[in-house]
C-alpha positions in Angstrom: 15.5 -9.4 14.6 12.1 -11.3 13.7 10.1 -8.3 14.9 12.5 -6.3 13.1 12.4 -7.5 9.5 8.7 -8.6 10.0 7.2 -5.3 10.3 8.5 -3.8 6.8 7.3 -7.1 4.9 3.8 -6.6 7.3 3.0 -2.9 6.7 3.5 -3.5 2.6 1.3 -6.5 2.6 -1.8 -4.4 4.6 -0.3 -1.5 2.4 -1.1 -3.5 -0.9 -4.1 -5.6 0.3 -5.7 -2.6 1.1 -4.8 -0.8 -2.4 -6.3 -3.6 -4.3 -9.6 -3.7 -2.1 -10.6 0.2 -2.9 -8.9 -0.6 -6.6 -11.0 -3.2 -7.4 -14.0 -2.3 -9.4 -11.7 -0.1 -11.5 -8.7 -3.0 -11.9 -11.8 -5.1 -13.2 -12.3 -3.1 -16.1 -8.6 -2.3 -16.9 -7.4 -4.9 -19.5 -3.8 -4.9 -17.8 -4.8 -5.0 -13.7 -8.6 -7.4 -14.6 -6.2 -10.8 -13.9 -6.0 -10.3 -10.5 -7.2 -12.1 -7.8 -10.0 -9.9 -6.4 -11.7 -8.6 -10.1 -10.9 -12.2 -11.3 -12.8 -13.7 -8.1 -9.5 -16.2 -7.3 -10.2 -14.5 -3.5 -13.7 -13.2 -2.5 -13.0 -9.1 -0.7 -13.9 -11.2 2.9 -10.5 -12.6 2.4 -8.9 -10.1 1.3 -10.4 -7.7 4.1 -8.8 -10.9 6.8 -5.5 -10.4 4.9 -4.8 -6.2 5.8 -6.7 -7.0 9.5 -3.9 -9.4 9.9 -0.8 -8.1 8.3 -1.8 -4.5 10.2 -1.6 -6.6 13.5 1.4 -8.8 13.2 2.8 -5.2 11.7 0.9 -3.2 15.5 2.4 -6.7 17.4 5.9 -6.7 15.6 6.5 -2.6 16.7 5.1 -3.6 20.0 7.9 -6.4 20.0 10.1 -3.8 20.2 9.4 -1.3 22.2 6.7 0.4 23.7 7.2 3.1 22.0 7.1 2.0 18.3 4.0 0.3 19.2 2.3 3.8 19.8 3.6 5.5 17.3 2.6 2.4 14.5 -0.2 3.8 14.3 1.6 7.3 12.6 3.5 5.0 10.6 0.4 4.2 8.7 -1.1 7.5 8.4 2.5 9.4 7.6 3.9 6.2 5.1 0.7 6.2 3.3 -0.3 10.2 2.8 1.3 10.1 -1.2 -0.4 12.8 -3.3 1.0 12.9 -7.0 3.9 15.5 -7.5 3.5 18.4 -9.4 4.5 18.9 -12.6 6.1 21.3 -14.8 4.4 22.5 -17.8 6.3 20.5 -20.9 7.0 23.3 -22.6 8.8 25.2 -20.1 11.2 21.3 -20.4 10.9 20.7 -24.0 12.4 23.0 -26.9 12.1 21.2 -30.4 13.5 23.7 -32.4 16.2 25.2 -30.8 19.8 24.1 -30.0 
């Protein structure tokens, strides 16, 4: 049970930590995100990297505890699970018809 419940949490922590590392320079410029841990200096980049590595290791170990197949496929979960692309959006004029009923 511990492995099954720790895997999603550790994968999410690793992904969020990686995102914070990658976006730290942009976050420092944005008024809404400039108070996050890395831009304001509450957490160093080295600490964030350690957090990501430990979280990823917990994820792989938890997958290994479930089965060797899960452990072998865990890198695929990271690759496929983080391959998001922006959605295609239709032109607003094709959706909104202001002067028509």
